[in-house]
C-alpha positions in Angstrom: 0.0 0.0 -0.1 1.5 3.4 -1.1 0.3 6.4 1.1 0.5 10.0 0.5 2.8 11.6 3.1 0.7 14.7 3.2 -2.9 13.2 3.9 -2.2 9.4 4.3 -4.5 8.4 1.6 -3.6 5.7 -0.9 -2.0 7.0 -4.1 -0.9 4.0 -6.0 1.9 4.9 -8.3 1.2 8.5 -8.2 3.8 11.0 -7.0 1.4 13.9 -6.8 -1.5 13.2 -4.5 -4.8 13.5 -6.4 -6.5 14.3 -3.0 -4.3 17.0 -1.5 -1.8 17.8 -4.2 1.3 16.9 -2.0 4.4 16.0 -3.9 5.6 12.6 -2.6 8.9 12.6 -4.5 10.2 15.3 -1.9 12.2 14.6 1.2 11.6 15.7 4.8 14.8 17.4 6.2 16.3 17.1 9.5 15.8 17.8 12.3 12.2 16.3 11.3 11.7 12.5 10.7 12.1 11.2 7.1 9.0 10.4 5.3 7.7 6.9 5.8 9.7 6.3 9.0 7.9 3.5 11.0 7.7 4.0 14.7 6.8 1.3 17.3 6.5 -1.0 14.2 3.1 0.5 13.8 3.0 4.2 12.8 4.0 5.5 9.5 5.0 9.1 9.8 4.3 11.6 7.1 4.6 15.5 6.8 5.1 17.8 9.8 2.1 19.8 10.6 3.1 22.4 13.2 6.3 23.0 15.5 7.0 24.8 18.8 10.1 25.1 20.9 9.3 21.7 22.5 7.7 19.4 20.0 6.7 18.7 16.3 3.4 17.1 15.2 3.2 14.9 12.1 0.3 13.5 10.1 0.7 9.7 10.4 -0.9 6.3 9.8 -1.7 3.6 12.2 -1.2 0.4 10.4 -3.0 -1.6 13.3 -6.3 0.3 13.1 -6.1 1.7 9.6 -6.7 5.2 11.1 -5.0 8.5 10.3 -3.5 9.9 13.4 -1.3 12.7 14.8 2.3 11.8 16.1 3.7 14.3 18.5 7.5 14.1 18.8 9.4 15.6 21.7 12.0 18.0 19.9 13.4 20.5 22.3 14.9 23.0 19.9 18.6 23.8 20.6 19.2 20.9 22.8 19.7 18.0 20.4 21.0 17.1 16.9 19.6 14.9 14.2 21.5 13.9 11.0 20.0 14.2 7.6 17.9 11.2 6.9 18.3 9.7 10.5 15.8 8.9 13.1 18.0 8.9 16.1 18.2 11.7 18.4 21.8 12.8 19.6 22.1 14.9 22.7 25.1 17.1 23.4 27.1 16.1 26.7 26.4 19.5 28.2 22.7 19.3 27.5 21.9 16.0 28.6 20.6 16.7 32.1 18.3 19.5 30.9 17.2 17.4 28.0 16.3 14.4 30.4 14.5 16.6 32.8 12.4 18.2 30.2 11.7 14.7 28.5 10.5 13.3 31.9 8.1 16.4 32.3 6.9 16.0 28.8 5.9 12.3 29.6 4.2 13.1 32.9 2.1 16.0 31.2 0.9 13.7 28.3 0.0 10.9 30.7 -2.2 13.3 32.5 -3.8 14.3 29.2 -4.2 10.6 28.3 -6.1 9.9 31.6 -8.4 12.9 30.8 -9.3 12.0 27.3 -13.0 11.5 28.1 -13.2 15.3 28.4 -15.0 16.6 25.1 -12.8 19.7 24.9 -9.5 17.9 25.0 -7.7 16.3 22.1 -7.7 12.6 22.9 -4.3 11.1 23.6 -4.2 7.3 22.7 -0.6 6.2 23.2 2.8 7.4 24.6 6.1 5.6 23.9 9.8 6.1 23.7 12.1 5.5 20.7 14.9 7.1 18.9 16.1 8.6 22.3 13.0 10.7 22.5 9.1 10.5 23.1 6.2 10.1 20.9 2.7 10.9 21.6 -0.3 9.5 19.5 -3.2 11.8 19.2 -6.6 11.5 17.5 -7.1 13.1 14.1 -10.3 14.9 13.4 -11.8 17.1 10.7 -11.7 20.6 12.4 -12.2 24.2 11.6 -9.7 26.6 13.0 -11.7 29.0 15.5 -10.4 32.1 13.9 -12.1 31.0 10.5 -15.3 30.0 12.4 -15.6 33.4 14.0 -14.8 35.1 10.6 -17.6 33.1 9.1 -19.9 34.4 11.8 -19.5 38.0 10.7 -16.4 38.6 12.7 -17.8 37.9 16.2 -20.1 35.6 18.1 -23.2 36.3 20.1 -23.2 35.3 23.8 -25.8 32.8 23.2 -23.5 31.0 20.7 -20.4 31.5 22.7 -21.6 30.3 26.1 -22.3 26.5 25.1 -18.9 26.6 23.2 -16.8 27.8 26.0 -18.2 26.2 29.1 -16.7 22.8 28.4 -13.4 24.6 28.1 -13.7 25.7 31.8 -14.4 22.2 32.9 -11.5 20.9 30.9 -9.0 23.5 32.3 -10.5 22.8 35.7 -9.7 19.2 35.4 -6.2 19.8 34.2 -5.3 22.0 37.1 -6.8 19.4 39.7 -4.0 17.1 38.3 -1.4 19.8 38.9 -0.8 20.9 35.2 -2.3 23.6 33.1 -2.6 24.7 29.5 -1.1 28.2 29.5 -1.8 28.8 25.9 -5.5 29.1 25.4 -5.8 31.4 22.4 -7.7 31.6 19.1 -4.9 29.7 17.3 -5.2 26.8 19.6 -9.0 26.4 19.4 -10.8 24.4 16.8 -14.5 23.6 16.0 -15.5 20.1 15.3 -18.1 18.9 12.6 -20.5 18.5 15.3 -20.2 22.2 16.6 -18.0 21.5 19.7 -14.9 23.1 20.8 -11.5 21.2 20.8 -8.3 22.6 22.5 -5.0 22.0 20.9 -1.6 23.6 21.3 -0.7 21.5 24.4 2.8 21.8 25.8 4.4 21.7 29.3 4.9 24.9 31.4 8.4 25.2 30.2 7.3 26.1 26.8 4.7 28.7 28.0 7.0 31.1 30.0 10.1 32.9 29.7 13.4 31.8 31.5 13.5 28.1 30.8 15.7 26.0 28.5 13.1 25.9 25.8 12.4 28.6 23.3 9.0 29.7 24.7 5.9 30.2 22.5 3.6 33.0 23.9 0.6 34.2 22.1 0.2 38.0 22.1 -3.0 39.2 23.5 -3.8 35.9 25.2 -0.6 35.2 27.3 -1.0 36.6 30.9 1.5 39.1 32.1 3.1 36.7 34.5 4.2 34.5 31.5 6.6 37.3 30.5 8.4 37.1 33.9 11.4 34.8 34.1 10.3 31.3 35.4 7.3 32.8 37.2 5.0 29.9 38.6 1.9 29.5 36.4 -1.3 28.4 37.9 -5.1 28.4 37.1 -5.2 32.2 37.2 -2.9 32.2 34.4 -5.3 30.0 32.3 -8.2 32.2 33.5 -6.5 35.1 31.7 -6.0 33.2 28.5 -9.7 31.7 28.6 -11.1 35.4 29.0 -8.8 36.8 26.3 -10.1 34.0 23.7 -13.7 34.7 24.8 -13.1 38.3 24.6 -11.9 37.6 21.0 -15.0 35.5 20.2 -17.3 38.2 21.4 -15.7 41.3 19.9 -13.6 39.9 17.0 -10.2 41.0 18.5 -7.8 40.2 21.1 -6.9 42.5 23.9 -3.5 44.3 23.8 -0.6 42.2 24.7 0.3 41.8 28.2 3.3 44.1 28.2 1.4 46.8 26.6 -1.4 46.4 29.2 0.9 46.8 32.1 1.3 50.4 30.7 -2.2 50.9 29.9 -4.6 48.3 31.4 -7.8 49.4 29.6 -9.7 47.0 27.4 -11.0 48.3 24.1 -14.5 47.4 23.4 -17.0 49.4 21.3 -20.2 50.8 22.5 -22.1 48.7 20.2 -20.5 45.4 21.4 -21.2 46.5 25.1 -24.9 47.1 24.3 -25.3 43.5 22.7 -23.6 41.8 25.5 -25.1 40.8 28.9 -23.8 43.1 31.7 -22.5 40.1 33.8 -20.5 38.8 30.8 -18.9 42.2 30.3 -18.2 42.3 34.1 -16.8 38.8 34.0 -14.4 39.7 31.2 -13.1 42.7 33.1 -12.4 40.7 36.1 -10.7 37.8 34.3 -8.5 40.1 32.3 -7.2 42.1 35.2 -3.4 42.8 34.7 -2.8 42.3 38.5 -3.1 38.7 39.4 -4.5 39.5 42.9 -7.4 41.5 41.1 -8.2 38.7 38.7 -10.8 35.8 39.0 -9.0 33.2 41.2 -10.6 29.9 40.3 -12.8 28.2 37.6 -15.8 27.9 40.0 -15.8 31.7 40.3 -15.3 32.2 36.5 -18.1 29.8 35.8 -20.3 31.6 38.2 -19.6 35.2 37.0 -20.3 34.0 33.4 -23.8 32.7 34.5 -27.0 34.6 34.9 -27.6 32.7 38.1 -24.7 34.6 39.6 -26.6 37.9 38.9 -29.8 36.4 40.2 -28.2 35.3 43.3 -26.8 38.8 44.0 -30.2 40.1 43.6 -31.7 37.8 46.0 -29.0 38.3 48.6 -29.7 42.0 48.4 -33.5 41.4 48.9 -32.8 39.2 51.9 -30.3 41.6 53.5 -32.7 44.7 53.0 -35.8 42.7 54.4 -34.0 41.4 57.4 -33.0 45.0 58.3 -36.5 46.1 58.4 -38.1 42.9 60.0 -39.7 43.4 63.4 -42.0 41.2 65.4 -44.8 43.8 65.0 -44.6 43.5 61.4 -45.6 40.0 61.3 -49.2 40.5 62.7 -49.7 43.9 61.0 -51.5 44.1 57.6 -51.5 46.7 55.0 -54.7 48.1 53.6 -54.3 45.8 50.6 -54.1 42.7 52.7 -50.3 42.3 52.4 -48.1 42.3 55.5 -45.5 45.0 56.0 -42.7 42.5 55.5 -44.0 41.6 52.1 -44.3 45.1 51.1 -40.6 45.7 52.3 -39.4 42.8 50.3 -41.3 43.7 47.1 -40.0 47.3 47.5 -36.4 46.1 47.9 -36.8 43.8 44.8 -38.1 46.7 42.8 -35.4 48.9 44.0 -32.6 46.4 43.2 -34.2 45.9 39.7 -34.5 49.7 38.9 -30.8 50.1 40.0 -30.0 47.0 37.8 -31.7 48.7 34.8 -30.1 51.9 35.6 -26.6 50.2 35.6 -27.3 48.4 32.4 -28.2 51.8 30.7 -25.1 53.3 32.1 -23.1 50.3 30.8 -24.5 51.2 27.4 -23.6 54.9 27.6 -20.3 54.3 29.5 -18.5 51.2 28.5 -16.8 50.4 31.9 -14.7 53.6 32.4 -11.3 52.6 34.1 -11.4 49.1 33.0 -12.7 49.3 29.4 -11.8 53.0 28.9 -14.0 55.9 29.6 -13.7 57.6 26.4 -16.4 56.0 24.1 -15.2 57.7 20.8 -11.7 56.6 21.7 -12.8 53.0 22.1 -14.7 52.9 19.0 -11.8 54.4 16.8 -9.5 51.9 18.4 -11.7 48.9 17.6 -12.3 50.1 14.1 -8.9 50.9 13.1 -7.2 48.2 10.8 -3.8 49.5 10.5 -1.2 47.3 12.3 1.6 49.3 14.1 3.3 46.4 16.0 6.0 44.1 15.0 5.9 42.0 11.7 7.6 38.9 10.2 10.9 39.7 8.5 11.2 38.9 4.7 13.7 36.2 3.8 12.4 35.3 0.4 15.1 35.8 -2.2 18.0 35.5 0.4 20.6 32.7 0.4 19.6 30.1 2.9 23.0 30.1 4.7 22.7 34.1 5.2 19.3 33.6 6.5 20.4 31.3 9.2 23.4 33.5 10.1 21.0 36.5 10.4 18.6 34.5 12.4 21.2 33.4 15.0 21.4 37.1 16.2 17.6 37.3 17.0 16.7 35.6 20.3 13.1 36.0 19.5 13.0 34.2 16.3 13.8 30.6 15.3 14.1 29.8 11.7 13.8 26.2 10.5 14.0 24.6 7.1 10.6 23.3 5.9 9.9 19.6 5.6 10.8 19.7 1.8 12.6 21.7 -0.6 10.8 22.6 -4.0 11.7 23.2 -7.6 11.5 26.7 -8.9 12.2 28.4 -12.2 12.2 31.8 -10.5 14.7 31.3 -7.6 18.0 29.6 -8.0 19.1 26.6 -6.0 19.9 27.4 -2.3 17.6 30.5 -2.2 14.6 30.9 0.0 11.6 30.8 -2.3 8.8 31.0 0.3 8.3 31.5 4.2 5.6 30.8 6.6 4.3 33.1 8.1 4.8 35.4 5.1 6.8 38.7 5.5 4.8 41.5 6.9 2.6 39.3 8.9 1.5 40.5 12.3 3.6 39.1 15.1 1.1 37.7 17.6 3.5 36.5 20.2 6.4 38.0 22.1 9.0 35.5 21.5 9.4 31.9 20.4 8.4 33.0 16.8 8.9 30.1 14.5 9.4 30.8 10.9 9.5 27.9 8.3 11.3 28.6 5.2 11.2 26.6 1.9 14.6 26.5 -0.1 14.5 26.2 -3.8 16.1 23.4 -5.7 16.2 25.5 -8.7 14.4 24.6 -12.1 13.3 20.9 -12.1 14.6 20.5 -15.8 18.4 21.6 -16.2 20.3 22.3 -19.3 23.5 20.1 -20.0 26.4 22.5 -20.2 29.2 22.6 -22.7 31.9 20.2 -21.5 33.7 19.2 -24.8 37.5 19.5 -24.3 37.4 20.1 -20.6 39.2 18.0 -18.1 37.0 15.3 -16.5 37.1 17.0 -13.0 36.1 20.5 -14.6 33.2 18.7 -16.6 32.0 17.0 -13.6 32.1 20.3 -11.6 29.9 22.1 -14.2 27.4 19.3 -14.4 27.2 19.3 -10.6 26.4 22.9 -10.5 23.2 22.1 -12.7 22.2 19.7 -9.9 23.1 16.6 -12.0 25.4 13.6 -11.5 28.1 12.4 -14.0 29.5 8.9 -14.7 32.6 8.6 -17.1 33.3 6.1 -19.7 36.6 6.0 -21.6 37.3 5.5 -25.3 40.2 6.3 -27.9 39.9 9.4 -30.0 42.1 10.6 -32.8 40.9 14.3 -32.3 40.6 14.8 -28.5 43.6 14.7 -26.2 43.9 12.1 -23.5 42.0 12.8 -20.3 39.9 15.5 -22.1 36.1 15.0 -22.5 34.7 14.1 -25.8 31.1 14.7 -25.1 27.9 13.1 -23.7 27.2 9.6 -24.4 23.4 9.7 -24.9 22.8 13.5 -24.8 24.0 16.7 -26.5 25.0 20.0 -25.2 21.8 22.2 -24.5 19.6 19.2 -23.9 17.4 19.4 -20.9 17.2 16.6 -18.2 15.5 16.3 -14.8 17.3 17.5 -11.7 19.4 14.7 -10.2 19.7 12.7 -13.5 22.9 10.7 -13.8 24.5 11.6 -17.3 27.3 9.6 -18.9 30.1 11.5 -20.3 32.8 10.1 -22.7 36.5 10.9 -21.8 39.4 10.4 -24.2 42.1 7.7 -23.8 44.0 9.5 -26.5 45.0 7.8 -29.7 44.9 4.2 -30.1 48.3 2.8 -30.6 48.8 -0.1 -33.1 51.6 -2.5 -32.7 53.3 -3.5 -35.9 55.7 -6.5 -36.3 59.1 -5.8 -38.1 60.2 -8.0 -41.0 63.2 -10.1 -40.3 
């Protein structure tokens, strides 16, 4: 059975997959696993899907079940080496202690995820095993819609009635993780997906080491979703951290944009929300967002029960009920119990009803004030400024640099001096008639893209192999090594055959055996060249 390394569908003798268009004649370069690697004598590894500073995920095929799965490989960037075409991980002596500690924590983390696989919002982990001096995690593979695309399809934002049933299971999943002593710490729109049945799935799992600064890993933080404490060196993360990420993602769902990055909010903590958005959201939801997105940890919602409560209508109703009870108890007296009003109601009943009406009126007034003044001090007191900020589409932050057109070696040297960016060669090189061999022909994210995280920025570059069809150079009369060098520059191989020649000097090239100068052949073709042995000498016998 021949499988496409891009989608794991059968392709027979085809090189280009008819399903996904993937070119199966390409190679997957180190440090990633070669195409077709078989792990645990069961899983066939295909193309890489995504990479962070701790791990890489590949599309894979389970030979035992016949299912397409995802394999996550522990690959802590900068702490290991893998030779081209090899599967084995090699760890430098000075990195061995850090590598082994991180590997053990990676295993422990995914074992917990495996035990919690019945939670609907979590990606299901089916297997964990060690091989090649590293660790592999087998995850389910589902047809999913990126959450950002889902929101875009919904006219740029969701109504609360739609968002609420989507996000409540996320709270339960995060709560379950933290009860086991671990967190997610990267709840962000890019790590949320929607299933075909309309449920949320959380992706982007990594240990705490990958989600904060000051660890041996190249941290990956998502701008606008990462909490302020994640930018502090080795600050202990907890449920309060995940509450910030959850609320920022819910904020995105309801408004269509993320809050400003945490470093920016430390200077100006206001959340920008248009008056129109405030008007269409329930006041208790706006209040919960404000409380969950407090910059100072001590002011933030502290646990998931409280978060769930503040996002619930029952929370508001309970507050009103408590206020009614408090007001009534203050005015209750023994004499009131026997005294009736003209309308037949006791004085106590009148007090309770009056209190309820008072709270209701105050609530309506509060809602009206919210509509006119979108949470001054927290969401910014200047309504016009808020509207302008949300409507502006011009990006003034950092953007991805342009590597296209640069020599690959030059790109890697330039990237070495930037501690925030990690550049890695994509899983396959590609042919190009536009870019010469060794030149970067494309990159992901594209140049000029908004930088949505503060550090741990990963940029994949695709290197050109030059044109697929190569022209045979002129080699007649050259020395063998000169001809071989010229042919190699075209991405071709050369094999020499020798024959006598009365016209071409010894050790000089006569020409091609089966081709002519100027012919085009495919990259990597082995061509045969004829090299002169000089004039053939004929021995003659002298007459005696």
